[in-house]
C-alpha positions in Angstrom: 45.9 -62.2 186.7 49.4 -60.6 186.8 50.9 -64.0 185.7 48.6 -64.2 182.7 49.4 -60.7 181.7 53.2 -61.4 182.0 52.8 -64.6 180.0 50.9 -62.8 177.2 53.4 -59.9 177.1 56.3 -62.4 177.1 54.8 -64.4 174.3 54.2 -61.3 172.2 57.8 -60.1 172.8 59.2 -63.5 171.9 57.0 -63.6 168.7 58.2 -60.1 167.7 61.9 -61.1 168.3 61.5 -64.3 166.2 59.8 -62.4 163.4 62.5 -59.8 163.4 65.3 -62.4 163.2 63.6 -64.2 160.3 63.6 -61.2 158.0 66.5 -60.7 155.6 69.2 -58.3 156.8 68.8 -54.8 155.7 72.5 -54.2 155.6 72.8 -56.2 152.4 71.8 -53.1 150.4 74.1 -50.1 150.2 73.5 -47.3 152.7 71.6 -44.2 151.6 74.9 -42.2 152.0 76.6 -44.5 149.5 73.7 -44.2 147.0 74.0 -40.4 147.2 77.8 -40.5 146.8 77.4 -42.6 143.7 74.8 -40.2 142.2 77.0 -37.3 142.9 80.0 -38.9 141.3 77.8 -39.8 138.3 76.5 -36.2 138.0 80.0 -34.8 138.2 81.3 -37.1 135.5 78.5 -36.1 133.2 79.1 -32.4 134.0 82.7 -32.6 132.9 82.0 -34.5 129.7 79.3 -32.1 128.4 80.3 -29.6 125.8 80.9 -26.1 127.0 77.8 -23.9 126.4 78.3 -20.6 124.7 78.8 -17.6 126.9 76.1 -15.0 127.2 77.9 -12.5 124.9 78.3 -15.2 122.2 74.6 -16.1 122.4 73.6 -12.4 122.3 75.8 -11.7 119.2 74.3 -14.8 117.5 70.7 -13.6 118.2 71.5 -10.1 116.9 73.1 -11.5 113.8 70.0 -13.7 113.1 67.7 -10.7 113.7 69.7 -8.5 111.3 69.5 -11.2 108.7 65.7 -11.5 109.2 65.3 -7.7 108.9 67.4 -7.7 105.7 65.3 -10.6 104.3 62.1 -8.7 105.0 63.4 -5.5 103.5 64.6 -7.1 100.3 61.9 -7.2 97.5 
């Protein structure tokens, strides 16, 4: 009985080993760390090429100017 069990376990182990060796290598694709580095570099490149957004004070002044213009337009007959 022990020999039969050893034979079956050995056969299953050999089958798993052969199945594992027949699969294509996983190292052909870049590592996850390399993927993340590439994404980070891409994001940094986009960040530096984007136009500078207006500062808070500039936006606030623009909103106030538009509001004053709207009030003036409503007040004019």
